Structure formats: C-alpha cells, structure tokens
N, C-alpha and C positions, 0 to 999 in steps of 0.2 A: 375289317381285318381282325383275325384272332390268332394268337400264337398257340399252336397245338403241342409242339414238342421242342425241347432244347437239348442239344447234345454237345457237350464240351469235351473234345478229345484232349486238348492241351491249351491252357490259358492261365498264365501266372503260376500259382501253386496247385491249381485244379487239374486233375487228370481223370479222364474216363468218367465223367458225370453225365447223367441224363435225367431230365425232369419232364413230366407230362402235365400239361396245364388244362384247366377247365375254361369254359368260355366267360365265366364271371369273375368272382373274387378269388385270387390265388395268393396265399400267405406263405412266404419263404421265411421260415423261422430257424434261428440258430444263434448260439452265443458269439461273442466277439472272436475274430480270427477263424470263423467257420466257413468263410468264403462268400459272405453275402455281397460285399462290395465288388469282389472279383466277378461273381456271377452277373450282377447288374451291369457292370462295365462291359462284359462280353456281349450282353443283349444290346446295349446302346451302340457299341462300336460295330456290331454286325448290321443292325437296322439302319443306322445313320453314321457312316464312317467319318472320322475326323483326323486331321493331322496333328492336333494338339498333343502335347506330351502328358499322358495321364497315368494314373495308377491302375493296374500294375504295369511295369515297363514292358513294352512290346518285344516279342522274340520271333525269330523266323519259324520256330516250331509251333506257333499259335495256330490252332485249327478247331473247327467245330461247325455245326449247322443249326439253323433254326427253321422249323417247319411252320408255315403260316397258312391260313385259309381265309379267302375272301370270296367275293361274288364270282370271280373268274375261276376259282378252284383252289387246289392245294399246291403250294410252291415251297421249294427248299432253298434257303439262303445260306451260302457258305461264308464263313468269316473271311474278310479281306476281298470279297467279290461283290460287285454290284448286280450280278445276275439274280433275278428273282425278287429283288426289292420292289415292293408295291409302288405304284405310281405316286400315291399320296405322300410317301416318304422320300422319294428319289432325289428331289431337289431341295429338301428342307435344310435350312441353316442349322448346323450342329448346336450352336449356342442357344438358339430358340428352342430346339428340341429338348435340350437338357434343362432349360429353365421352366418349360411348360409341361412336356410330356414325360420326362424321365428325370425326376428331381431327387436330390439328396437334401439334407437339412439346409445346406448353403444355398441351393437353388430355390428351395421353398421360401427362404428369408429374403430373396431378391425382390424388393418392393418395386424397383425401377422397371422391371419387366412387365408389370401390369399397369404402372402409372404413366408410362411414356405416351407421348401424343398419338403415336400410331395405334397402339393397342387400345388406348382410351377412346379414340375417335371411332375405331372400327367396332368395338364391342361394348363399351361401357357408357355411351351417351346416345341420346336420340339424335337423328340427323340434324346437323347444324348446331348441336349443343356444345361442341368444343369451342365455338366462337363466342358463346354468350358472355364469358368474363370480359373479353376485349370490347364487346358491344356496350356493355353496361359502363365500363370504365371510360369509353369514348363519350357516351352521353353525359356522364358526370363532369368530364373535363370541359366539354362545350358549354354546359350550363354555368360552370364556374367562370369561364371567360366572358360570358354575356352578362350574367346577373351579379356574380361576386358572392363572397361568403357573408359580408356585412355591408352596411350602407356606405362605408368608407373604403371598402376593398377596391383595388384597381380592377375595373371591368368596363365593358362597352356601355352598359346601361347607366352606371353611375357617372361616367364621363359625359354622356349626352344629356343627362338630367341636370348636371351642373351648368352645361351650356344653355339649356332651355331656361333655367332659373335666371341666368344673367340677362338673356334677351328680354324676358318678361319684365324684369325689373327696369330695364331701360324704356320699354314701351309705357309702363305705368308712370314713369317719371315725365315722359313727353306728353301724356294725356292729362296729367294732373292740372295743367294750366288753363284748360278750356272750361268755362262755366257751363256751357250747354252739354258738355260731356258728363257733368256730374250726375244728372238725372239717370242717364243710361247706366252710368257706373253704379248708382244706387240700386237700380233694378237688377243689374247683373249681380250685385252683392246679395240682394234678397234671394235671387234664384240660387246662388251658390250656397247661401245659408240653408235654404230648403234642401238643396242637394246634400249638404252635410248632414242635415237632420235625417233625411231618408237613409243616408249611408250609416248613421248611428243606429237607426231602427233596424236596418238590415244586419248591422254588425251584431246586434243581440241575437237575431235569428241564426246568423252564421256561427256565433259562439255556442248557441244551443245545439246546432247541428254538429259542431265539433265535439261538444260534450256527449252527444248521442253516439258518435263514433267511438269515443274513449270508453263509454259504458259498455258498448258491444264488445270491444277488445278485452275488457277486464272480466267479463262474465266467466270465461273458462278459469281464470285465476281464482275467482271467488269460489267456484265449484270445487276446484282442486284443494283450496285452503280448507273448505268444510270437510272434505274427505280425509285430509291429513290430520286435522284436529280430532276427528272421530277415531282414527287409528291410534293417535297419541293417547287419547283418553282410555281406549281399550288396553293398550300396552301398559299404561301406568297402574292398572288394577292388578297386574301380575307382580311377582316378587322381582325387585331389581337390586343392584349393588350400588351403594353410595361410594363416594370417593374415600370416606373414612374406612368403610368395610373393605374396599379394594386394597388400601394401604395396609390394613390389619391382616388381610389374607397373605400378602407378600411378606410381611414381617414374620408371621407364624411359620410360613414355609421356609423362610431363610433361617429362622431360629431352629426349627426341627432339623433341617439338613445340616446345619453347622454342628449341632449337638450329636447328631448321628455320625458325622465325620470324625468328631473328637473321640466318640466311643469306639468306633471301628479302628481308629489309629492306635488306641491303647490296647484293644484286643489283638491287633496285629503285632504290637510290640510284645505282648504276653506270649503269643505263639512263637515269635522269633527267639525269645528268651528261653522258653521251654525246649525249643529245638537245640539249643546250645548245651543242654544237660548231657553229660556223658552216659547217664543211666536213666532208666524210666523214673519219672517224677514220683510216682507212688512208692516205688521201692526206696528211692532216696529219702522220702519223708519217713518211711517205716524205720530206716536205720539212722535217722537224724540224731537220736539220743546217743547211740554208739559213736557216731562221727564226732559229736561235741565232746563226749568223754575221752575219745582218743586224742583229740586236740588238746584237752586239758591235762592229759597225762604226759606232758613234756617233762622229761626227767632231767635231773640235775647232772651236770658233768661230774665225774669222779674227782677231778682235780680242781674244778672251778666252782665257786659258790653260786647258788641260784640268784639271778638278779631280783632285786626288790621291786615289786610292782609299784608303778607310779600311781599316786592317788587320782581318782576320777575328777575331771575338771568340767567346768561349764554346766550347762543345763541341756537336757535332751531336746534338740530343736524339732525333731519330728513330732514329739508329744505336744509341744507348744503349738506347732502349726496345725495339728489335727483339732485341737480345742478351739483355735481361732476360726478355722473353716466352719466348724459346727456352729459357732456363735454367729457367723455371717449368714448362715442358712436361714436364721430367723428373719432376715431382712429381705428375702426373695419375694417380690410382689406378686408373681403369677401363681404361687403355690398356696394351697389352703393351710390353715394353722396347724391341723393335725399332721400333715406331711412335713411341715417345717420343724415341728417338735421332734418327730421321729428321726429326721435327718440329723438334727442337732444332738440328740441323745446318742446316736450311733457314733458320731465323730468324737464326742467327749469321752465315751467309753473306750474307743480306740486310743485316744490320747493317754488315758490312765494306764491302759495295758502297756503302751510303749514306754511310759515312765517306769512301770514296775520291772519290765525287762531290763531297762537301763540300770536300775538300781542293783539288780542281781548280777549283771555281767561283771567279769573281772576287769581290772584296769588294763588299758591298752599297753601292750609291751611287744617288742619285736618278736617275731616267731623264732624260737630257739630250736635248733635242730637237736633232738634228744640223742643222747648216747645210745648206741644200739645195744640192747640186751636181748637175750633169747626170748624172754617172755613178752616184752613189748612188741618186738618185731613180729613174733608169731601171731599176736593178737591183731596187729596191723595188717599182716598178710591175710589173716582169716576174714577181717572186715572187708578188705579189697576184693577178696574172692566172693563174699556174700553179695557185694554190690555188682559183681560181674566186671570188675576193673582189673587191669593187669598190674601186678606189683613190679616196681622198678627199684627205687631206693627209698629209704625211710623219708628223707627230706622231700623227694619228689611226690611220694604218696601223700605226705601231710599237706603239701601245696595243693594237690588235686582235691583232697577232702575239704580244705579251707575254701577253695574256689566253689566247690559244690554247695557248701553251706551258705556262702554269700549270695550265690545265684538264687537259691530257694528263698532267701530273705527278700531279694529284689522282686521275685515273682509274687510274694505275699503283698508287698507294697503296691505293685501294679494291679493286683486283683482288687484291692480295696478301692483304688482309683477308678478301675473299670466299673465296679458296682455303683459308685457314686455317679459316674457319667451315664450309666445305663438308666439310673433313676431319673436324671435330668432329661435324657432323650425321651423316655417313656412319658414324662410329664409334658414335654413340648409336643409330642405326637398326640397326646390326649387333648391338649389345648387346641391343636389344629382340627382334630376330629369334632370337638365340641363346637368350634366355629362353623365348619361346613355343615354341621347337622342342622343349623338354622335354615339351610337351603336344600335340605334332604340329600346331603352328600356332595362330593366334588362335582359330579355331573350336573346336579341341580345348580351348584354355584356357577359353573361355566355357562349354563343356560341363562341364568340371571344376568351374567356379564354380557352375554349376547343381546338379551333384551335391553339392557342399559345402552348398548351401542346403537340398537335400532331406534330407541327413543332419542338418542343424540342426533341420529340422521334425520329423524322426523322433525326435531326441533330446528335443525339447520334449514330443512326444506320449508318449514312454516315461516321461519324468519326471512328467508329469501322472498317468499311470496308476499308476505306482509310489507316488506320494503318496496317491492315492485308496485304493489297497490298504492302505497303512500306516495311513491314518486309520481304516480299517475294522478295524484290529487284526491284520492278516496280514502275513507276510513275502513280498514279491514274488519273492524268490529261492528260496522253499521251496514245496512243493505244499500245497494247501489241506488242512486236517484232515479226517479221515474221521469224520463224525458222522451219526447217524440221528435221525429225529423219534420222540418217545416220547409216548404217550397218558398223561394225568394222571388217577389215580383219586381221587375226592373223597368216596367213600362213608363212610370212617372219620371224616372231618371232620364230615359230617352227623350221625353218631351222637354224637360228642362235643358238638356244639352242642345236640343234643336233651337230653342229660344235663345239660349246663350250665344249660339253661333250667329243668329240674326242680329242680336245686339252688338256683337263684335263688329259686324259689317257696318252697322250704323255708326258706331263709335269711330271706326276707321274713316268713314266718309266725313264726319265732323272734323277730325284732325287734318285729314287730307294733306299730309306732308310727305315729301319724297323719302325722307329718312325713316319716318314712321312706317310707311308702306314697305320699305325695304326690311325693316326689323320684323314687321308682322309676317311678311313672306318668309323671312328666315325662320321665324318661330313656328310657322306651319310646317316648313321643311323639317325642322328639328323634331317637332311633335310627330310628324309622319315617320321619321327615322326611329324615334323612341317607340312608337306603336309597332313598327316592324320588329324591333328588338324584343318587345314584350311578347309579340306573337311567337317569335322564334323560341324565346325562353319557355313560353307556355307549351309549345309543341314539344320541346325537349323534356320538360318535366312530365308532361302527359306520356310521352314515349317511354321515358324511364319507368314510370309507374306501370304502363301497359306491359313492358318487357318483364318487369319483376312479377307482376300478377300472372302473366301468361306462363312464365317458367314455373311458378308455384302450382297453378291449376293444371298445366299440362303434365308436369313431371310427377304429380301426385297420382295420375292415372295411367301414364304411358311410360313403360320401361323397356329397354332393350332385352332381347331374349336372354343374353348372357347374364345381365343383372338379375333378371327374374330367377334364372336357374341358380346362380350363385347365392341369391338371397334364400332360396329354398334349402340349399346345402348348409348355409350358415345357421339357419333356423333349426335344422336337424341337429347340428353339432352343439348348439347352445340351448337346446330344449325350448326354443321359441323366444329366448331373452333378447337376442340381437337381430337387427335387420340392416341391410346395406342402404346407404344414402349417397348415391353418386349424382348429386345435384349438378346440372350443366353449368350453373353460375359459379361453381367452385372448381379449382384445379386439383383439389385434394379428394381422396377417397375417404369416406367416413362411415360410421355405423350409428344406428340409433337404438335406444331402448327406453324404458320408462324413466330412466334417470337422465335422459337427454341425448345430445349428439356428441360423439367422440371422434376426433381426427386421429390419424395414424400415430402421431406423437404421444397420444394419451392411451394407446393400447398397451396392455401387459404382454409379456412374451407369449403366454399361452393363447391369448385372444388374437394377437397378431398372426400366429401360426394358423388359427382357425379361419381368419378372414382371408389370408393369402391362399390357403389350401382350397377354400370354397371358390374363390375367384379363378384360380388356375385350373381347377376341375371343370368349371363352367366354360372357361376360354378354350381348354383342350377339347371339350365336347363340341363346342361351336366350330373351332378351326378344323378339327379332324372329322367332324360329322359322326363321331362315335366309332370310327373305323381305325383309330390309332390307339393301341393299348397304352394305359397310363401306368408308369413305373415309378414307385415311391420307395425311397431308401430311408427307413427310420425317421420319417417326417412326423411321427406322433410322439417323439420323446419329450417335446416341450409341453405336452398336454397332461393335465391332471387326470385322475381316474374317471371322473364324470365326463370330462371332455373327450377322453379316449373312447368311451362307450358311444357318445354322440358321433364322433368322427367315424368309428367303425360302422355304425348304422348308416351314415351318409355314404361311405364307400360301398357298402353292400347295395344300397339303392342305385348308386352310379354304375356298379358293375352290371346291372341289368341293361344299361345303355352303352357301355363300353368296357372292355376287358381291363381288370385292375391286377397289377403285380405289386404286392406290398411286401417289402423286405423289412424284417424287424428282429431285434434281439430281446424285445420286451416280453416277459412271461405273461403280463397282464393282457397285452394286445393279443397274444396267442389264445389265451383263455376266452377272451371276448369273442374272437372270430370263430372259435370252435363251436360256439353256441349259435352261429349264423347259418341258416339253411343254405346249402349250395356252396359254402366256402370250401376251397381246396387247400388244406394245410400241407405244406411241403417242408420236411425236416432237413436241415443242412448239416446237423451235427454228425 
C-alpha cells in the first residue's frame, strides 16, 4: 500500500490543505506550529481510528480524505469512516500502530514495545530461542542440587558420600580382626596404590590438557595485546599533552579571559561616563582652560570679604598609588624585564604628573556663588553658548561647568587604567598564543589532547588484557607455552578395578558374617546410588556445556530476518561501528562493536534512538510486508549531525521497500534529504 494524496478539509487548525506523495521517501518540513503534528495525527486517525483523546481535540467539522493505492487498485479513505481502509490495517491495534508504524519521539523511545516477549519471540529470536534462559537456569539449579557448590554444601552427592564413608569405615573395622584377611587386604592396598599412581600420572596429562585449553583460549588476547601495543607505540610518536601542559593551557585561558573581562569592563565604564557628558568630549576639552578660568573668577561679594583659602593638607593619594603600582610591576613573573621597566616608568611618570597638578591647584574651598556683574555674567553666557549649553542662572551654570570638569578628570583616570589593563590583556593573550604555538595553534593543541585521550584508552585496554592474561596464569610479556593435547588411556585402571572387585568377594567370604554382608550390600547400594548421581551430574554438566556451545555456534550463523534487517539499518546509521546482538540466552537486547558488548542501560540517548529506530523499521517491514507506510515525527532530533546523515541514508534505503513519511522541523535533516535522489520534500510553512 502507498499513500498517493492527502486532502485535509478541516482538522484542528488546518484548513484546505492538500499534499501529493511519492512512493518512496517523503519529507514534510516546517517550523514549529506549522501543522506537522496535526497533519501526522490526521493520517494516523484516518488509517487506524482510535477512541483515545489525542491532540488536536476532535470536532464535528473534522473532514478530509486519503487516497491510497495497493494491489487491488486505488481507494479513497474518508476521515471518520472505515470504508476503503486496506485489510492489512483494518483490525490493527491503535497502540501497536502508533508505537511501530506511526511514531513520534515518545513512541520511538518506547523500549518495551520491542523487548516484550511477544515481539521478541516472533521477530528477534530463532525458534525456541526465547526459552533458552529458562533452560540454562534450570540446568544450573539441578546441578547445584545434585553436586553442590563446595564439598560441604548441602547436596545429594555430598550426603550420599558421607553415608558411604560411614559404611566403609564400619566394614574396615569388622575385617581388621581376621589374620587371613590381611593378605587380601595388602593386595588390595597394592592395587589401590597402583590405581592412585595411575591416577597421578593421568592427572599430569589432564593438567597438561587443561593447560592446552587455557593456551588456546588466551591466544586471541595475546594477539590483541600485540596490536594494541603497536598502536600505542605509534600514537606515542606524535605530539601529546602532558598533565602539566593541560593545566598550563587552562590557566592561560582563564588568565586571558579574566584580563579581557576586566579591560572590557573599564572600557564599558569609559563609554558610560562619556555618554553622561552634556557636550561633545572634544569640545569640552577644547574649552577646558576657559572653564577652569571661569571657575577661578569667583568674585568677592561687595559687602562680604573673600574667604581665606584653607591650606592644602595631606599628600596626593593618587600620585602615591601610581608610584606604588609602577613599583609592583617589576615583580610580575610572566613579563619580560623590558616590558616591566616600561610599565614601571609609565606609572612613576603619571605619579609625578599627579603630584605637580596637586601642588598647583588652589586649596579646597566651598563653591562661592559670585555676585553677578555684567562682565562676568556675559563671559559666562558666552562660554555656555560656545559649549552649546543653555544658560540658566550663574550658580547653576557654575555647577554645570564644575561637574563637566570633574567628569573629564574621571575619564582621564579611567583611560589610564584602561591602557594598563589592555597591556595586561595583550600580554596574557601573547602568553597563550606562545603556548599553543608549540602545538601549531589551538587546533593542533586540541588534536594533541585527543591523541592523549586515545593513548589513555589504549593504556586502559592494554591493562585490562594484561590483567586477564595474568589471571589466567600467563606472563603477558612472554610467549605462550608450547603444549600439546594428550589422550588418556584408562585400560589398566579397568583391570585393577576388576581385580579389586574379585578381592572384595574373597574378603567377604573370609569374614562371612551376617552384619558384614549387610554392610557390604548396603555399601554397594550406596555406591550404586552415588554412581547414578554422578552420571546425572555428568549429564547435566555436559548438557549445560552443549546448550551453551550450541547457542554460541548456532546464533553466530543463524539470525531471524528482522534481526538481519535491523542490523543492516543500524550499520548504515553508525557507519558500520555497531551491530545487533540478540543472543537467545539473554532477555536483553544489546549491541556489539570493537569496544565490546553494550546493553540498553549503557546506550547514549543518540545510540538508543538509532537502535530502536533500526529495530522498529525492521519489525514494521516484517509485520507489514512493506505494505504499511512508515510515519515518523521528528524522530531524528536526538541524533548528532553524523548520525542524522546515516539515519537519512538508511531511511532512503528503506523507502525502496516501504513508503516513508518523515515529519521534521530540523533544517539539517531537510538539507540532507534534498541531496537524496527520489526524495519528495513537502514544505508546511
């Protein structure tokens, strides 16, 4: 089935919309609030109606049609009617449809819909694979009940062994009194000694065979270790970042940024202070002598005497502070001596200038409002006019001029501070550039950091492999021992056991007591029961090994079609990095890569979205046979740029097998799909 045409007469806020679709990949693109979700909900509710309360709220005026085409021909499906709905969708559960065939982000993230027993047994395991975990657990429990975990664990075998030991001890006690019994007992002891000797000899062979198995199991680890060490050696030849260099880089960046912030803060304060000037700064500075002269021409009152200036007190704090700052510059460790001397000289010169100004200024006295005379007021009005300021009163004009003078003085002080901070910022930036130049710039430094991380990962992998090899009893720096498998001959043991049985009969005849016979009979019964338990335990252990080996061998070659398809999609999305691993012995879905196996709890958000999208695409293809269009609403938002390209490539491939309707507000997804042959881009804006 393929959707050919969608006509929405009225649905939510959408009115009179029509969309023509292609048979493959159709991309509905538009920003938020452009009607993507509403359009998708119209399609879902028309093809698979549901009574659930959904967005947008339903209205009696909702109407529209969807034209579909399948093997039986072309049909038109009206919203709210079941007429014309294809057979494959007619009885489908709406929740299953929305979680598999018509997903939004929430539906894509629904892990339970692909991990539940029904979906898993139908699509993700080989026939009978869903029962493997229970089978293996049952075998382990039976083995534990019969054999036990240790020699003292409660178990059937340990119990019957204790019973047999008790009976044999009683028999030995009853036989020890007969002298004729001693020769047979000595012969029996010789045979048992020989039997122990053979067992010891065989034990060496068995130990060699066990060593042979361990050597075979460790060969891949030795090969991997050799490859990792070669990669580590090659990586170490490139430039890397030490811990000290990493810390130095962070310190230089922090120092540069803090000095830049301080400089920019003072620059901002300068701009704010300049903005407060009532006239242009250059004009104010041009008339500054006239302003100062006008302020000094404060006239005496006709009737009152001129106040006597107070003598200047104290010492100019600014001058002293500038000299001290200049002296401190000599102690700055990260500046060269020439720069430190220049900075010190500038600050000392500024200090002497400040002291000279302080010496020349008159003593502080309260601002006296001059008596108004025609000449003074006319000069004041002329000065105000030259500055472009409005004349009000003499006192107010003098206050304005005094404020203007003080503001210019503050600007000068901030300018000196800004110059100093700019020098410090430029020096810090120069130190940073000098540092990263060792690595051919910031990009080279970041590449060196990346290489350092790669070396760290290689070191971790090498350490893990060496630990594994040492735990197995081998030296990772030495070659594996050369050992061969040896067949064990048990024919002599069988002969000894036969003779021992004959001796037991003779010894029984010599003793010939009712109690002894009863004990011997009981010992045989107990031995038989023990042999039966041992055989059962052997069968269970062999069965468990066979099941484990069969699962490993079978599942390495046999995969359900859905798993094969989903693995192909996942490989496309991840550029071949990850593959599915749905081992029937596990109830969890996992993925594998060169770094090992990851269960769903170890997936990142983006990787989880890739795995679930791959699985649901494959399940949808299997369930619908490629005849049910796949509807996806912004499911690629958790993907990074590389994963988006892989996902779009996979969707393009899938669209050759079933129709895809992809709704997105992502500009990058739109650009990627525009480069895909046959993709139908539909704008919703």
